[in-house]
N, C-alpha and C positions, 0 to 999 in steps of 0.2 A: 543732648546726649553726646558723649564723646564719640567721635567718628570711628574710632577703632572698635569700641564696644558695640557701636551700632552695626558693624559688619558681623560680629558674633551673634547679636540678637536677630539680625536679619536671617542668617542661615539656620539658626536653631528654632526660631519661633515664626517670624513673619513670612519667610519664604522657605519653610522646611521642604527639602527635596522630596521626601516621601509622602507627607500628608497634604502639602499645598501644591507644589509644582508637579508632583506625580512623575518624577524622573527616576531612572535607574531601576525600573521595575523587574528586570530580569534577575539580578542578584537579590533584590528585595524579596521576591516570591520564592526563589530557589534555595537560598541558604539559611532561611530563618526558621528552620524546623527545630532549632535549639538556640538557647541564649548565647552559648559560647561561640557558635558559628556566626551569629549575628554581630556580636561584639568584634570578633576577629575581622570580618569583612568590613565593618564600619570603620575601625581604626586603620586598617590597611588603606582604605579609600581616602581617609582623612590625611594620612601622610602624603599620599600621591597628589591629592588636591592642593595641599598647602605648598609643597615644594615645586610642583609644576606651575602653579600660579605665580610664585615668586620668580622663577627663572623666566617664564614667558613675559612677565611684566618688565624684567630687566633687559630683555632683548626686543621689546616691542617696537623700538625705533630702528632696529637693525634688520629684522626679518622682513623680506620683501612681501608685499601684499599678495602677490599671485601664488606664493608658496606658503601662505600663512597656515592653512590647515595641516598640510603634510609636516611642517615644522613642529606644530603643536603636538601631533601624534608621536613624532620621534622623541620629543622631550618627555611626554607622558610615558611612553614605552620604556624609556631609560629608568625612570623612577619605579615603574611597576616591576621591572627586572630586579632592581635592588631590593624592593620589598619582598619579592618572592624568594630571593636568595636568603634573606634574613629569616623568613618564616621557615624555610627548609632547614636552616642551621639551628635555630633556637626554639621554634614551635612546630615541629614536624607533624604533630597530630592535627593542629589547626590547618596546616598546609594541605594535608591529605583530605581533610573534611571539606575544605573549600574547593579543592581541585581546580578545574578549568576556569572557575569564576575569578581567580586571581589574575591570570593573563587577560581576561576579558575586561578588566578595569581600564585597559587602554582605550576601549571604545565606549566607556560609560558616558551616557549623555550629560551627566552632572559635570564631569571633569572638562569635557570639550566645550560644554555650554558656558561654564564660568571662564574658561580660557578666552573664548571668543567675546562674551558679553562684558566681562569685567577686567580680567588681567591684562588683556591687550590694549586697554584704554586708561588704566590707572597705575599709580605708583606701586613700588614693590611692597612696602609695608602694608598698605591697605589691601593689596591683592593677597598677601600672605594671610591677613586676618580674615579676608573673605573666604579663602580656601579652608581655613580652620573652622570658621563658622558653619559653612556648608557641610564640611565633613562631619562635624559634631552633630549637626542636624540630621544627617543621614544615619549616623551611628545611633542616635536616639530613636529614630523611626524604626530601624532594624531591631534594636534592642526590645522595644515594646512588642513588636511582632514575634520575635523569638521567645520572649518571656511567656506570652499568652499561648503561643502554639505549643511550646514544650510543656507548660503547666496543664493545659486542657487536653492536649492530645496524648501526652505520655505520662502525665501526673508527676513530672519531675521539674526541678530547677537546678541547672548546672550539674545534672546527673544525679542529684539527691532526690529520693522519693518524697513526695509531698501529699499526693492524692492516691488512694487505693486504685489499682488498675481497673476495677469494675466500674468506677465512676468517671473514667476518662472517655473522651470522644475521639476515636482514632482518626476520623477523617480530617481533623484539624492538623494533624501531623503530615498529612498528604498534600499534594499540590492544590486541590480545591479548597482546602482549609486556609491556605494563605490568602486567597481571595476573600473568603468570609471574614477573617480577622482584620484584614486591611480595610475592607469596607466598613466594618463596625467601628474601628478606631478613627477613620476619617469622619464618619457620621458623628461620633462623640465629640471630636475636636470642633467640628462645625457648629454643633449645638452649643458648646461652651462659648465659642466666639459670639454667636448670635445672642445669647443671654447677656454676656458682658456688654455688647453694643446697645442692647435694649436698656440696660441699667444706666449706661452713660448718657443716653439720649432721653431718658425718662419714659420709655415705653414699658409695658403696654398702657393703653389709655389714650393713645393718640398724641403723637408729637405735634406741636403747633408750628413746626418748620414747614413752610409752604413751598419749598423749592421745587418739589415734585407735584405741585397741585394739579396739573393737567391730567396726570395718571392716577390721582387720588391715592398715592402710596406714601407711606411714611418714609422720611429721608433717613431715619436711623437704621432701618433694617430692610426696607422694601417690602414689608409685610403688612403693617398696620394701616388701616384706612385713616386718613386725616379727619379728625373730628373738630367741630366748631370752626370750620373753614371760613 
């Protein structure tokens, strides 16, 4: 796999910040009451992630180790300010809806985590692609949450009525609903991954891989008992 495409795949699928790493939960749970808010927050974070990764990578050999984190925060804060000004100028309704969560991107665990774990140790283009991949993964996660919460909780998609009000579940639009929907989506994702792994390894029916013989567990998914050992 091309190393640049691999960074995109890693962020969107393999290490999705929302469904796998479980990072950035504050905006994930707070702003996903509607699909438009989710997309706005996701794309704003993507821009900040990509650009901060690129700049941090370019300065990685210049920034002294002892002031590494303060320097990262200053760089991220600069791009967050630019994004906020652009939203105020061109998308005021999105800026008003997201409110304080735009400035809070500065301390988002995803951005600081990628700056420390990847951008500070790798080249500029790879770091840029890593930021785009992680940002798009975050956007996908938020979009799924926003879609289902708006649909089930308000009966709407992007403000257009889809389900009659009497068939909606209002709690899904509230804070507890974010936890319910997130848990359900993570469970569905994990089930799909488990089924795919079983198919690749020939489960169920007992894989004959005996690497984990002592615990009598199947090496494919850690669930099936080894048969015909």
